[in-house]
Wavefront OBJ file of the C-alpha trace (Angstrom):
o trace
v 28.534 -46.966 44.226
v 27.787 -50.203 45.490
v 27.588 -52.563 42.599
v 29.211 -54.028 39.369
v 31.455 -52.674 36.571
v 31.630 -55.141 33.663
v 34.997 -54.608 32.181
v 36.119 -56.278 28.572
v 39.407 -57.091 30.024
v 42.310 -56.395 27.143
v 44.944 -58.736 26.202
v 47.927 -58.076 28.184
v 46.603 -57.232 31.458
v 46.018 -59.598 34.568
v 42.712 -59.376 36.376
v 44.230 -57.618 39.378
v 45.604 -54.837 37.198
v 41.801 -54.135 36.092
v 40.891 -54.101 39.514
v 43.606 -51.632 40.371
v 42.146 -49.625 37.107
v 38.819 -49.718 38.584
v 40.022 -48.338 42.116
v 42.233 -45.343 40.261
v 38.698 -44.462 38.524
v 36.663 -44.267 41.815
v 39.870 -42.041 43.067
v 39.874 -39.901 39.973
v 36.250 -39.308 40.117
v 36.278 -38.360 43.630
v 34.017 -41.018 45.033
v 35.982 -42.155 48.153
v 37.494 -45.283 49.076
v 35.511 -48.396 48.352
v 36.559 -52.124 48.319
v 37.083 -53.428 44.940
v 37.510 -57.376 43.572
v 37.020 -59.275 40.572
v 34.286 -62.125 40.441
v 36.184 -64.385 38.018
v 40.010 -64.538 36.948
v 41.153 -64.045 33.456
v 44.678 -64.959 32.161
v 46.608 -61.742 30.855
v 46.603 -63.451 27.604
v 42.889 -63.785 27.586
v 40.128 -61.261 27.003
v 36.437 -60.812 27.755
v 33.719 -60.752 30.632
v 35.523 -59.404 33.832
v 32.780 -58.721 36.625
v 34.614 -56.408 38.896
v 32.721 -55.810 42.316
v 32.753 -52.579 44.055
v 31.370 -51.877 47.700
v 29.381 -54.257 49.254
v 29.178 -56.205 46.066
v 32.488 -57.499 47.014
v 30.605 -59.612 49.422
v 29.170 -61.698 46.568
v 32.534 -62.170 44.516
v 32.786 -65.616 45.696
v 29.437 -66.571 44.060
v 30.643 -65.178 40.984
v 33.823 -67.463 41.123
v 31.651 -70.611 41.630
v 29.079 -69.510 38.532
v 29.423 -71.052 34.930
v 31.287 -69.198 32.406
v 31.180 -69.286 28.438
v 34.325 -69.077 26.247
v 34.957 -68.756 22.793
v 38.465 -70.544 21.911
v 40.283 -71.548 19.035
v 42.258 -74.721 18.654
v 45.252 -75.038 16.505
v 45.761 -78.407 15.224
v 49.306 -79.885 14.682
v 51.647 -78.711 17.465
v 51.149 -79.398 21.110
v 52.906 -77.254 23.694
v 54.219 -77.487 27.322
v 51.934 -74.904 28.398
v 48.984 -75.995 26.245
v 48.932 -72.401 24.600
v 50.761 -70.589 22.017
v 53.316 -69.276 24.926
v 54.827 -72.492 25.063
v 57.602 -74.860 23.768
v 56.452 -77.442 21.239
v 56.540 -80.922 22.871
v 54.793 -82.766 20.066
v 53.635 -82.791 16.797
v 51.147 -84.591 14.273
v 50.468 -84.170 10.463
v 46.860 -85.367 11.010
v 44.343 -82.233 10.285
v 41.003 -82.997 10.901
v 37.587 -81.659 9.091
v 35.257 -79.850 10.509
v 32.762 -82.948 10.452
v 35.232 -84.843 12.414
v 35.353 -82.064 14.891
v 31.625 -81.937 15.417
v 31.804 -85.956 15.802
v 33.791 -86.037 18.653
v 32.301 -83.164 20.556
v 29.361 -84.961 22.324
v 32.388 -87.213 23.970
v 33.043 -83.839 25.767
v 29.919 -82.647 26.915
v 28.301 -83.259 30.018
v 30.356 -84.245 33.063
v 34.061 -85.212 32.301
v 37.256 -85.890 34.385
v 39.949 -83.466 32.906
v 43.944 -83.510 34.009
v 44.862 -79.624 34.549
v 47.665 -78.084 32.728
v 51.189 -78.530 34.514
v 51.335 -74.669 34.021
v 48.227 -73.723 36.284
v 47.910 -72.296 39.673
v 47.034 -75.332 41.427
v 49.291 -76.245 44.332
v 51.650 -79.281 44.648
v 53.059 -79.699 48.324
v 52.248 -75.859 48.488
v 54.001 -74.762 45.435
v 52.569 -73.437 42.750
v 52.318 -76.156 39.583
v 53.529 -73.354 36.970
v 56.368 -72.556 39.578
v 57.514 -76.138 39.507
v 57.152 -76.524 35.878
v 59.036 -73.691 34.983
v 61.763 -75.154 37.344
v 61.741 -77.988 35.132
v 60.237 -80.228 37.626
v 57.891 -82.905 36.053
v 54.503 -81.993 37.227
v 51.809 -84.529 37.421
v 48.626 -83.075 38.572
v 45.409 -85.387 39.383
v 42.458 -85.518 37.366
v 39.119 -83.593 38.341
v 35.619 -83.793 37.370
v 34.084 -80.974 35.690
v 30.848 -80.285 33.663
v 30.734 -78.895 30.198
v 27.209 -77.967 29.553
v 27.474 -77.215 26.172
v 30.005 -77.417 23.280
v 29.866 -76.417 19.908
v 31.702 -75.276 16.602
v 31.688 -71.438 16.452
v 31.063 -69.302 13.072
v 33.968 -67.343 14.183
v 37.520 -68.404 12.893
v 40.767 -67.875 14.619
v 43.500 -66.276 12.364
v 46.760 -64.580 12.215
v 50.321 -65.317 14.017
v 50.041 -65.098 17.744
v 52.001 -62.076 19.171
v 52.703 -62.024 22.692
v 51.406 -59.465 24.511
v 54.328 -59.095 27.253
v 56.888 -58.253 24.462
v 58.186 -61.815 24.254
v 59.666 -61.667 27.808
v 58.781 -65.176 29.158
v 55.311 -66.599 30.562
v 52.995 -64.539 32.241
v 51.690 -65.932 35.700
v 48.739 -67.684 35.391
v 45.999 -67.049 37.661
v 42.978 -69.272 37.254
v 41.597 -72.590 35.835
v 40.129 -70.710 32.524
v 43.112 -69.396 31.009
v 45.018 -69.444 27.732
v 46.390 -66.989 25.413
v 44.265 -64.840 22.886
v 44.084 -63.223 19.629
v 40.835 -61.724 18.282
v 39.170 -64.521 15.743
v 39.082 -62.805 12.081
v 35.417 -62.797 10.925
v 35.003 -65.040 8.065
v 33.389 -67.782 6.259
v 32.836 -71.009 8.347
v 35.526 -73.995 7.062
v 33.503 -76.489 4.415
v 32.344 -79.898 6.229
v 35.078 -81.593 4.230
v 38.008 -79.356 4.627
v 41.227 -80.196 6.599
v 41.330 -77.571 9.110
v 44.754 -76.130 10.482
v 42.499 -74.686 13.419
v 39.024 -74.509 14.522
v 36.928 -72.069 16.873
v 34.853 -73.496 19.449
v 32.008 -72.129 21.981
v 32.217 -73.761 25.578
v 29.608 -73.131 28.368
v 31.517 -74.762 31.419
v 31.485 -75.537 35.141
v 33.900 -73.657 37.642
v 37.067 -75.255 37.446
v 37.410 -76.057 33.898
v 40.424 -75.357 32.192
v 40.078 -74.563 28.251
v 43.542 -75.269 27.601
v 43.064 -78.868 28.987
v 39.775 -79.336 27.057
v 41.241 -78.180 23.798
v 44.175 -80.866 24.091
v 41.832 -83.427 24.721
v 39.576 -82.691 21.883
v 42.822 -82.594 19.217
v 44.113 -86.084 20.705
v 40.750 -87.520 20.583
v 40.923 -86.576 16.829
v 44.253 -88.512 16.171
v 46.111 -85.049 16.266
v 47.822 -82.548 18.762
v 46.895 -78.971 19.405
v 47.060 -76.062 21.500
v 45.148 -73.172 22.303
v 45.772 -69.787 20.174
v 42.825 -67.813 21.235
v 40.368 -67.405 24.487
v 37.553 -64.935 25.053
v 35.345 -65.064 27.771
v 31.851 -63.934 26.613
v 29.824 -64.746 29.813
v 30.406 -65.133 33.324
v 27.535 -65.800 35.800
v 24.779 -63.376 34.879
v 27.100 -60.790 32.938
v 27.641 -61.194 29.054
v 29.550 -58.917 26.983
v 26.295 -56.318 26.562
v 27.281 -54.214 29.444
v 30.787 -54.738 29.372
v 33.228 -51.557 28.903
v 36.574 -50.886 27.931
v 39.259 -49.661 30.408
v 39.562 -46.493 27.846
v 35.481 -45.656 28.378
v 36.186 -46.298 32.435
v 39.182 -43.713 32.530
v 36.689 -41.296 30.303
v 34.110 -41.840 32.885
v 36.064 -41.048 35.909
v 37.282 -38.043 34.274
v 33.940 -36.694 33.521
v 32.679 -38.074 36.959
v 30.007 -39.978 35.549
v 31.339 -43.482 36.842
v 27.914 -44.110 38.629
v 26.216 -44.390 35.222
v 28.641 -47.383 34.365
v 28.007 -49.462 37.851
v 25.321 -51.956 37.630
v 23.139 -52.431 40.818
v 24.483 -54.943 43.513
v 21.108 -57.081 42.563
v 22.502 -57.530 38.660
v 24.548 -60.188 40.264
v 21.925 -62.200 41.821
v 19.398 -62.130 38.788
v 19.057 -66.040 39.226
v 17.495 -65.495 42.878
v 14.013 -63.917 43.878
v 13.407 -60.965 45.650
v 11.820 -60.764 48.969
v 10.254 -57.740 49.863
v 10.459 -56.389 53.613
v 8.861 -53.917 55.740
v 11.343 -51.704 57.396
v 10.988 -53.488 60.866
v 11.510 -56.833 59.301
v 14.435 -55.310 57.587
v 15.774 -53.896 60.931
v 15.624 -57.534 62.692
v 17.858 -59.078 59.869
v 20.153 -56.291 60.255
v 20.440 -57.020 63.824
v 21.162 -60.943 62.940
v 17.496 -61.970 64.059
v 15.397 -64.676 62.552
v 12.113 -63.613 60.824
v 9.457 -66.223 61.431
v 6.050 -66.758 59.840
v 7.017 -65.474 56.208
v 5.110 -66.758 53.446
v 7.643 -68.004 50.914
v 8.846 -71.117 49.415
v 12.223 -72.670 50.660
v 15.260 -71.573 49.051
v 17.539 -68.576 48.729
v 16.261 -64.920 48.291
v 17.473 -61.581 47.822
v 15.799 -59.595 50.694
v 15.249 -55.643 50.275
v 13.721 -52.899 51.977
v 12.341 -51.231 48.783
v 14.934 -50.592 46.569
v 17.835 -51.213 49.275
v 19.350 -54.468 49.141
v 19.152 -55.840 53.017
v 20.820 -59.482 52.508
v 21.026 -62.390 50.888
v 18.908 -64.832 52.739
v 18.218 -68.589 53.266
v 14.252 -69.156 53.859
v 13.487 -72.827 55.466
v 10.221 -73.742 57.375
v 8.721 -70.100 56.616
v 12.080 -69.045 58.470
v 14.476 -66.505 57.156
v 17.956 -66.355 58.334
v 20.868 -64.041 56.902
v 23.587 -65.640 54.739
v 25.142 -62.565 53.842
v 24.243 -59.021 55.209
v 24.621 -55.819 53.492
v 25.806 -52.528 55.081
v 23.628 -50.166 53.221
v 20.833 -47.687 54.697
v 17.976 -46.580 52.846
v 17.101 -43.254 52.588
v 13.666 -42.066 53.147
v 11.848 -39.190 52.329
l 1 2 3 4 5 6 7 8 9 10 11 12 13 14 15 16 17 18 19 20 21 22 23 24 25 26 27 28 29 30 31 32 33 34 35 36 37 38 39 40 41 42 43 44 45 46 47 48 49 50 51 52 53 54 55 56 57 58 59 60 61 62 63 64 65 66 67 68 69 70 71 72 73 74 75 76 77 78 79 80 81 82 83 84 85 86 87 88 89 90 91 92 93 94 95 96 97 98 99 100 101 102 103 104 105 106 107 108 109 110 111 112 113 114 115 116 117 118 119 120 121 122 123 124 125 126 127 128 129 130 131 132 133 134 135 136 137 138 139 140 141 142 143 144 145 146 147 148 149 150 151 152 153 154 155 156 157 158 159 160 161 162 163 164 165 166 167 168 169 170 171 172 173 174 175 176 177 178 179 180 181 182 183 184 185 186 187 188 189 190 191 192 193 194 195 196 197 198 199 200 201 202 203 204 205 206 207 208 209 210 211 212 213 214 215 216 217 218 219 220 221 222 223 224 225 226 227 228 229 230 231 232 233 234 235 236 237 238 239 240 241 242 243 244 245 246 247 248 249 250 251 252 253 254 255 256 257 258 259 260 261 262 263 264 265 266 267 268 269 270 271 272 273 274 275 276 277 278 279 280 281 282 283 284 285 286 287 288 289 290 291 292 293 294 295 296 297 298 299 300 301 302 303 304 305 306 307 308 309 310 311 312 313 314 315 316 317 318 319 320 321 322 323 324 325 326 327 328 329 330 331 332 333 334 335 336 337
């Protein structure tokens, strides 16, 4: 039970609530107590890929937080809100509506290394206080620009449609948890807009570095088009190595707990390190690493490795000058027959 549960996070729940649901499922299935944590926060009003680490995989959650993400998001043109999403108060309007050709023409300006100003309604701290708390209290919040990287940005065939319905029953703004946040409704499938058609909204796909604020990206794209806008939909389709293919709903998680088949839904710990080569160890070498010793004379190129004793993860290691040092050890025991 050490590995990853990839949840397709539903609308209206925070990431910590999803972690609680996984803990509850483990208890219901009689699997015992395990550490559980998420690898990349999603706002309650966003959906999509939320990697949840179980057991020793929690030691890799930090790497997941630092990984790239991919999002689909919809910009609605004509109104800018104080939160930069559909939950906020309108603070600016414009009659300008861009065409798809105009949208696609400005996207290269927001691709590559860029600087962006985070939303006032964000979890960043200002003098020890959360920015969203200060903003809700009516204070004028000005955040410093930060450097991020947008690896790819393109228009999506999906089109956002329908009015935004608050998932929290309209009872005020939910607490925001991370840079990758915005309200979400699922985009309605339909034909893409014609190139010369004025758009009320457009759906884009962005592959971004950690710390990128999708709401800020949407704001800046709308301004570059001579209009204003806000995000009405956000869905994360990839976080680090995990995409929607293995993602499960919380209903399926609950069903597996009842049937005591949760182990079939948990991806191996190794799945979170698919960008790192494996390093096979002998039992003696594995024992030495578990004791914190340095292995010498290892025939491997410099760099990070996932060290294993057979199929059992031993440690995330670093190789330099043919010496192997532990970066993060795993408390797992190999069973032998």
